[in-house]
C-alpha positions in Angstrom: 119.1 103.4 6.3 122.4 103.7 8.2 122.7 104.6 11.9 124.1 108.0 10.9 121.2 108.9 8.6 118.9 111.6 9.5 115.6 110.5 11.0 112.7 112.4 9.6 109.7 113.7 11.7 107.4 111.6 9.5 109.3 108.4 10.4 109.2 109.3 14.1 105.5 110.0 13.9 104.9 106.6 12.1 106.7 104.7 14.9 104.8 106.7 17.5 101.5 105.6 15.8 102.6 102.0 15.8 103.8 101.9 19.4 102.2 104.8 21.2 105.6 105.7 22.7 106.7 109.3 23.1 108.2 111.3 20.3 111.7 111.5 21.8 111.7 107.8 22.7 110.7 107.0 19.1 113.5 109.2 17.7 116.1 107.7 20.0 115.0 104.2 19.1 115.0 104.8 15.4 118.4 106.4 15.6 119.8 103.5 17.6 118.2 101.1 15.2 119.6 102.8 12.1 116.2 103.7 10.9 114.9 100.1 11.0 111.4 100.1 12.3 111.4 96.5 13.6 114.7 97.1 15.4 113.2 100.4 16.9 110.1 98.6 18.1 112.3 95.9 19.8 114.4 98.6 21.4 111.3 100.2 22.8 110.0 96.9 24.1 113.4 96.2 25.8 113.2 99.6 27.5 109.8 98.5 28.9 111.3 95.3 30.1 114.1 97.1 31.9 111.6 99.5 33.6 109.4 96.5 34.6 112.4 94.7 36.1 113.6 97.8 38.0 110.1 98.4 39.5 109.1 94.8 40.1 109.1 95.2 43.9 107.0 98.3 43.9 103.4 98.3 45.1 100.8 98.8 42.3 97.6 99.4 44.3 96.0 102.1 42.2 94.4 101.5 38.8 91.1 100.7 37.1 88.5 98.0 37.7 86.0 97.3 35.0 83.0 94.9 34.7 81.4 94.2 31.4 78.7 91.8 30.1 78.0 90.6 26.5 75.1 92.1 24.6 72.9 89.1 25.3 73.8 89.1 29.0 75.0 85.5 29.0 78.6 86.2 30.0 80.5 88.7 32.0 84.1 89.6 32.9 85.7 91.5 35.7 89.2 93.0 35.4 91.7 95.0 37.4 94.6 96.7 35.8 96.9 98.3 38.4 99.3 101.2 38.5 101.5 102.6 41.2 99.8 106.0 41.3 96.3 107.4 40.9 97.8 110.0 38.5 98.6 107.2 36.0 95.2 105.5 36.7 93.6 108.7 35.5 95.8 108.9 32.4 93.8 108.7 29.2 96.1 106.2 27.5 96.1 103.9 30.6 92.3 104.1 30.7 92.1 103.3 27.0 94.3 100.2 27.5 92.1 99.0 30.3 89.0 99.5 28.3 90.4 97.7 25.2 91.6 94.9 27.4 88.2 94.4 28.9 86.6 94.3 25.5 89.1 91.7 24.2 88.5 89.6 27.4 84.8 89.7 26.9 85.1 88.9 23.2 87.6 86.0 23.5 86.6 85.0 27.1 89.9 83.4 28.2 89.9 81.3 31.3 92.7 83.0 33.2 95.1 86.0 33.3 97.9 84.1 31.5 95.6 83.2 28.6 94.4 86.8 28.5 98.0 88.1 28.3 98.7 85.8 25.4 95.9 87.2 23.3 96.5 89.6 20.4 96.2 93.3 21.3 96.8 94.9 17.9 98.8 94.1 14.8 101.5 91.6 15.9 101.4 92.9 19.5 100.2 90.6 22.3 98.5 92.0 25.4 101.6 91.0 27.4 103.9 92.9 24.9 101.6 96.0 25.0 101.7 96.0 28.8 105.5 95.9 28.7 105.5 98.7 26.1 103.2 100.9 28.3 105.5 100.3 31.3 108.4 101.6 29.3 106.4 104.7 28.2 104.8 105.5 31.5 107.7 104.5 33.8 105.6 102.8 36.5 104.9 99.3 37.4 101.7 98.2 35.7 100.0 94.8 36.0 96.8 92.9 35.3 96.2 91.8 38.8 92.7 90.2 38.8 90.5 88.7 36.1 87.2 86.9 36.8 84.5 85.5 34.5 80.9 84.2 34.8 78.7 82.6 32.1 75.3 81.6 33.2 71.7 82.2 32.1 72.1 85.9 32.9 75.0 88.0 34.1 74.7 91.6 35.4 77.6 94.0 35.9 77.9 96.9 38.3 80.7 99.5 38.0 81.0 101.8 41.0 81.7 105.4 40.2 85.4 106.1 40.0 86.3 102.6 38.6 87.9 101.4 41.8 85.2 98.7 42.6 83.1 96.5 40.4 81.0 93.3 40.5 79.4 90.7 38.3 76.5 88.5 39.5 75.2 85.4 37.7 71.6 84.3 37.7 70.0 81.0 36.6 67.6 82.8 34.2 66.8 86.3 33.0 65.5 88.7 35.6 64.7 92.3 35.3 67.7 94.6 34.9 66.9 96.7 38.0 66.7 93.7 40.3 69.9 92.3 38.8 71.7 95.6 39.3 70.4 96.0 42.8 71.9 92.7 43.9 75.2 93.5 42.1 75.2 96.7 44.1 74.6 94.7 47.2 77.7 92.7 46.5 79.7 95.9 46.0 78.5 97.5 49.2 78.5 94.5 51.6 81.4 92.4 50.2 80.0 88.9 51.0 82.5 86.1 51.4 80.2 83.5 49.9 76.8 82.9 48.4 75.2 80.9 51.2 76.1 79.2 54.4 77.0 75.9 52.7 79.6 77.8 50.6 81.6 79.2 53.5 85.0 77.5 53.7 85.5 75.2 56.7 88.5 77.1 58.0 86.5 80.3 58.2 83.7 78.5 60.1 86.2 77.0 62.5 87.8 80.4 63.0 84.5 82.1 63.8 83.5 79.4 66.3 86.9 79.7 68.0 86.7 83.5 68.3 83.2 83.1 69.7 84.4 80.6 72.4 87.3 82.9 73.4 85.1 85.9 73.8 82.6 83.9 75.8 85.3 82.7 78.1 86.8 86.2 78.5 83.3 87.3 79.6 83.2 84.4 82.2 80.2 82.8 80.6 79.2 79.4 82.0 81.1 76.5 80.3 77.8 74.8 79.3 76.9 78.0 77.4 80.2 78.4 75.5 79.2 76.3 72.4 75.8 78.0 72.2 77.3 81.4 72.3 79.9 80.4 69.7 77.1 79.1 67.4 75.3 82.4 67.9 78.4 84.3 66.7 78.6 82.0 63.7 75.0 82.6 62.8 75.6 86.4 63.0 78.5 85.9 60.6 76.3 84.0 58.2 73.7 86.9 58.2 76.4 89.5 57.7 78.7 87.8 55.3 76.8 85.4 53.0 74.9 87.1 50.2 71.6 85.3 50.3 71.3 85.8 54.1 72.4 89.4 54.3 69.9 92.2 54.9 68.9 93.7 51.6 70.5 97.2 51.5 67.4 98.8 50.1 65.0 97.2 52.7 66.5 96.0 55.9 63.3 94.1 56.7 64.1 91.4 54.2 67.1 89.3 53.2 68.6 89.2 49.7 67.1 85.8 49.2 63.6 87.1 50.1 64.0 90.1 47.8 65.0 87.8 44.9 62.0 85.5 45.6 59.7 88.5 45.3 61.3 89.5 42.0 61.1 86.0 40.5 60.5 82.9 42.7 62.2 80.6 40.2 65.4 82.7 39.8 68.6 81.7 41.6 71.9 83.4 42.1 74.6 81.1 40.6 77.7 83.1 41.6 79.2 86.5 42.0 82.6 88.1 41.7 83.9 91.3 43.3 87.1 93.3 42.8 88.1 96.4 44.8 91.4 98.2 44.6 93.5 98.7 47.7 
């Protein structure tokens, strides 16, 4: 078909079905491509690339966070797909993209974001290409900003209402769903920095001790008490910021570790991941 040929509504609709782009964008692309569908698809992708380049410096802090686990509960994924505005985050097509992406990630279980982007989305379209295509259609910066995985004896997911916060928690063995979800909710609510004291990075420990010393000196505490006070501050940090030592949110009289032991004395938490927008 020549570039001057008339583009029919059925051809525009066919391209729209293939790419998901708007009717007018499809018509313009087909016209520019002389009715050649492959050329039209490439034109639409280049438009997405131009939009992506022009908005690269923009902040994309809105979006959707999703946590999913396999049917047998042995693996889980956590994914954040970002947009510039909450209006786009609530867009049905954007939500469908995020949901499809999460399902692909769970099925293929890639190790990192780059590997995820290289996977097939549909037809001959990779996830990376689909993302670029959506950027061109929606006109905002969109990005896959976070991707986490766990595969242990049991993985439990928690999606906070609104899809702005989600967690996955790994266990050494099967535990009852309610207990698994309760601890996943604990991670969501209390945002621990690590699983236990031994997992806290040394630079954080050093920082907490130094802050404790500075506060003690500002309060004119005796020099021989400085280290004891700093250690006390560090211990408070452990109880507030390490999952196993935190107060259990449903019963402040016990720690998460004690709660888990009551549920199943042989079960261990093997890891957790948490993603929150903003």
